[in-house]
N, C-alpha and C positions, 0 to 999 in steps of 0.2 A: 822298311816292316817292320823290325824288330822295337824299332824304334814307339811305331804307330800304337800296337800291341800294349804295350808298355803306362805309355799315356793313357789306355783307354782301362788296365785295371788297377791306376791311380782315384784315374771319377766312377767308382765304385762306390756305393751308401753312402754315408754321413760322416762329416767330419765333431769328431768331441767340442765344436764350440754352436755349429750348426745344431747340433741333439742340443743342447745347452740354453740354445735361444728358444729352441719350441719347447723342451718344456718350461720354460718362461711363462710364453705367451697362451702358453694351455693353461700354466696355473693360474694366470692373469683373467681371464678369460673362464676358468669351474670359478674362481674368488668371487663375481659378476655374479655370478648363474647365482649362487648361494648367498652370495647379501641382496638378488630378488626376492627367492628362493623364503628367510626368513624375514625379509619385511611382508610378502605375498602373507605369509603365515598369523604374523602377530595381527597386519591389519586382518584378516581371516578369523583368531581369537578374538578384537574390539569387537570387529561388527559378530560374535554370536554372541559374547556377552552380552553387547546393549540389547541386542533385537531378542535373549531369556530372561532379560531383568524390562524390557518394553511388558511383553507376553507375564511374565510373574506378575507386576504393576499390575492391571486390568481384569488380570483374574481374580490375582486378592481383591480390590478395590469392587469388584461386582458384588465377590459376595460378602462382604462387609455393610459396604451400602442393603444389599435386600434383607440383611439380618438385623442391623440396625435401627432401618428405618421401619422395620416394623415393632417392634420392640416397647409394650405395650396393647395391645390388639389386641383385646379378647368379642369375639364373636364383631355385631350389628355395633356397638360402644366402642368405647376405650374406656381403660383405667380410670381414664384424666374426669370425663364428662359422671362418670359413676362417682366416685372418692368425693365429684360435686353435691354434687345430690344428698350421700348420704358417706361422711365423712368414716375410714375407718370400721366400716362396717359394710360395702359392697362387698365384697369377697372370704366365699364359704371355700374350705380347708380341713378334710378330711384328718387333716398328720396335726389338728389343735386340740387340744382338750375346751370340752364346753364353755371351761371358765375363761380362758386364753382367747376363744374366739369371737365371746359377749363383749370379753376386754377388746379387743381389737387386738390387743399382743401380737399379733405375727413375728414378733422377734421371737417366739417361742417355736413357730417351726425349722424344723431347716434350710438349708441356707440354702440346697438347691432350690428352692421352694416357696422362695416368700413373693408373691409374682408382685404381691404390692411397690413394689421396689420394679419397675420394669428394666431399666439398667442400671449399673455401676462399677465401679474404677475403680483401678488398684493402681497406682502411681509408681515407678522406679524412681528411686531413690537418687538425685539429683540431676533430675532430668524432668524442673519446666519451665518455662521463658527463660533463655539465659544461664543455663545448665551446660554442660557435657557431658559427651562417653565416646565414648571407644570401644569398637564395636567387636574389635578384633576379639578382646579380653577383659569383657564385662563385668564390674562386677558393683555391691549393694543390694540391699530388701527391698518394701514395697511399704511405700504408707498411703491408704491407711497398713497397715500385718494382714499378709493376706491370710481366710480364715481359715480353718484349720481344715473345714470339707477342701479346704482344696491344694494343700499339704500330706506328707507320707504315703502311707502306702495304699491307702484309697484316698487318696487327691487328684489334681494332675498326673498323663501322662502321655509323653515324658513328660519329665518334671520342666518347669516355667523359667526361664531362661534371663540370667542376671542384668538390666540396662533399660528391660523393655514392657509398660504397659502392659495390663489387664485389662476386659470388656468382658462385664457377665449381661446376659443379655433374658428378660427373659420375655416371655410370647405365650399365646396361640396361632400356631405353624399352619399349614394345609388345608387342604380344601372340606370344609363343612360338610357333618351329617346332621339330617333331623333329627332330637329324637321325637319319639311318638308316639309315648306314654309318659302319663303327668310326673313330677318328680312334686311330691313336697316335705322337702329335708328338714322346718323350722318342727314335725310333728318328730318325725323319727330319722332312723341314720338311712335312703332306703340299701337294700342287697345287691340290689343288677339293676340296670339302665340297656333301655330298649334303647334301636334307633331302626331303620331301614336295613333286611335285609341283604339285602344287595353294598350295603358297608363294613359288612365281616372284615376285610378285606384290613380295615383301616384300623380294629382292634389286637392287639399286639403284649399279652402277657407281661406283665410287672413296668408296663412303657404307665405314663403320665396324660392324665387327659384334660379340656377344660368347657366343663356345660355355660354356654352363655345365651340368655336372653340380652334385651337390650335393656336391660337398670338392675341386672344382676349377673353373674359369674362363681365357680366354681371350681374347685383344684379336688382331681382324683388320682387312683391307677388302677388301676384293670386284673382285679385278680387274677385271669382266664382269658384265654379268643372266645371270640360273641360267638355262641349258636342260635343260627335263626334270630340275628338281630339282635341278641341277649347275652348281656356277658355283666360277671357279678363286677362288686365291687369295692366289698366290705370285711370280708372272710379275709381271718389275723391278718399277720406281718405288718407291711409298714400303717395304716387306716385304725387313727389311735381312738376320736371320739367315737361315743355313741350317739351321738346326737348331732345337728345340724342349724341351730339354733344361729339368725347372725342381730338377733335383737341387739343394743348399743345396750349394756348397763344389768344385761338382762330380761329387764323389759319393754312391753311397747310388740306391734308385731313383728313381722318378720319383714323383711319390701318383697316380698314376691312371693310365690310356689315358677317353681321351672313350667310352661306348660307347652303338652308336645303343639306341636308342630311352629312354631313359635322360641324353640330354643335349637339351638344348636352346638354340635360338640364334634368338638377342636384336636387337633395333637396337643400337648400343655407341654412346652418345648422350655429347657438352660442349656444354655450354650454360653462357652467361654472362647472367647478368643484371646489367646497370646501367641508367645513366639518362644519357642526349645530346640535343643541340637540333636538332631537326626542321627541317633548314636552309631547308624549305617560308618559315616562320615565324616562324622562331627559338622555337617552342611549346617544352619541355621535355616529354622524353616517359620512357616506360621500355620497355626494350629487353632484345631477346633472341635470342643469336648463338647457328648452331648450328654445326661446326666438320665440313668435308664435303672431302673429295677435298684434303686438306693446305694447304684456309682457313677466313678465317670468316664471312665471306665479305660478303654485305651482308646486316645484323642486321633482321628484324622490329620493325617496331614493334608495341607491343601496344595500350598505354594515352596515352593524350594527357594531358599537361597533369599531372607527376609533376617539381613541386620537387626533390627529394630519396631518398634511402633508404639510411638508418639499419640495421647490421645489427648484433648482437650474438652470440654463440658462448658455446649451454650446452656446459659439459664435466664428461664423467664420467670423472675421474680414476682411479676407482683402479677403473670397472669392475662399480660393482655395481647398473648401471645406473638410478641418480640421476645428480638434475643437482646440483653443489655450486657450479659460481657463469657469470655472464654475464659475458663478456670481450670486448674487440676484436680483428679481424685481429690484432693487431698483438703482441694476447698473448699470445696462443693458440698462437706460437711465436718468443715469449722468451725467452734465450737459449740457443736449441737451434742443436746446433750443428752442419754435414750436410744432407745431402736427408734420409739413414729418420730423422734426430730431428726434423725437422721437420714429416716425414709423418706419424711417430708420435704428437703432438703432433694433425694434423687428425683423427684417427682420435677420437678425443675426443670430438670435438664431433656433441653428439647431442642437439641443438637448436639455433633461432634462434629469438629475441626480433629480430620485422622491422619496424619505423616510416616509414611512408611519409611526405610530403605531397603530398597533392594538391589544385591551385591550378584556379582555372572559364579555360577554355579564356581564352573572349572579358574582357572589362571586367565587372566584378563592379555597377557602375552607385556603390559608397559606397569605402572605402578598409577594408581589413580590421582595424579598429584596434588586435587580438591580436598582431599576425602585429606591426604599423609598431612598434605599443611593444617589444615582446622576448619580450612572455605565454606565445610558441606553444614548446608542446613538442613533441619527437615520441625517443623513448628516451633522457632525459632531457637530449638537446640544443633545445641554445632557436633556437630560425631570427626572424631577424629578413629585412627585404625593403628597398628605398629605399622612401622616400615618395612618398605620393599616385599608385600605381599604378591603385586599386580593382580590385583583383584579391582575389579571394573563397580562402581556403585555409585547410586543416583537415587537420590528421595523424590521421591509423588505424595501428595497433598489434596485432600481434598476433604469439605466440606461436609456433611449425612445430615438431609433433617427429619426428626420422630417424625413420623407423619400421624400419630396420634396424641402426641403432647403438643402443636401448635392450635395456635388459634381457634382455643378454642372447643375442641372435639371433643 
């Protein structure tokens, strides 16, 4: 009996060897679970990063296509058709002196308000076809150099990021409102413009507007809100000219007057699309700036995670409605001397080849081998980055036709 009790007492609990085996098995199983969890987490990060990149590319492309297609829009006709009928005199502007307007010297107008150039670009140095850009630490400037209106304390905010192109667009946008009273700008500068009272909400003090018939267009600034469909355009501020003559060389009749009910009023928008760094977390994003009341103001962030934007411009140099070649912004105006010659070169641009490199906003779990090895390309530009970033990057390209520049419209 005593022996049976001793044997039973010795069998209580587990031995040290058994405990070590149990701990080893548990550790092995736990390690497996950790590996599965880690792999699942990496897969989730990569999938999420790819989804964010794809969604961002669609959103960015949609915004760019919408505005680029409308470049040069001026009502029922466009700048190309008007310019063919009346070179350098199709556009009236309250932002020129009489002498500059009569001479067709639109270069004297403020840079954002030069609506005789519907699209204009600035090329990041070193990013032509065959070039390369390190999107982690981009450096360099732009060619041609950025206009002073885009830099400094009154320029783009936030400032443009090196290694990415800029695109400036000028167009009449939004739904048109009919002008209900005749305007004879060749005789005197109108003090006000009359539209339907139901369109009062269209008018904002300080904003720029375009008046357009099928033969003529004008750009001016609203100097107050609309009351009963009437708003001032000439009092003080930026409306410099006292007359409104469009005769070339100061002789001959004007093109036409703006006739009631055949003239439409639109917003005259000057946009800049560019890439800048978001101050909060240092993530590069696609921004759009709009020129209002003499300033760009704070740019609106459209899409986060845009590392670079590369642009090539398709030229229709012979006016037959077909693209001859795609070139950089530097090449568009190469060799042109003087503002009017440069403007004429930019008016040959009829389409745009656009390339964007988007990145995951957060770490994607594993390095992007394509970008790290320099195999990633967009519009002929090799994209590299600093090693071990674990950022997912993908290129997206599209070609956009300027509907107001093709087919002789």
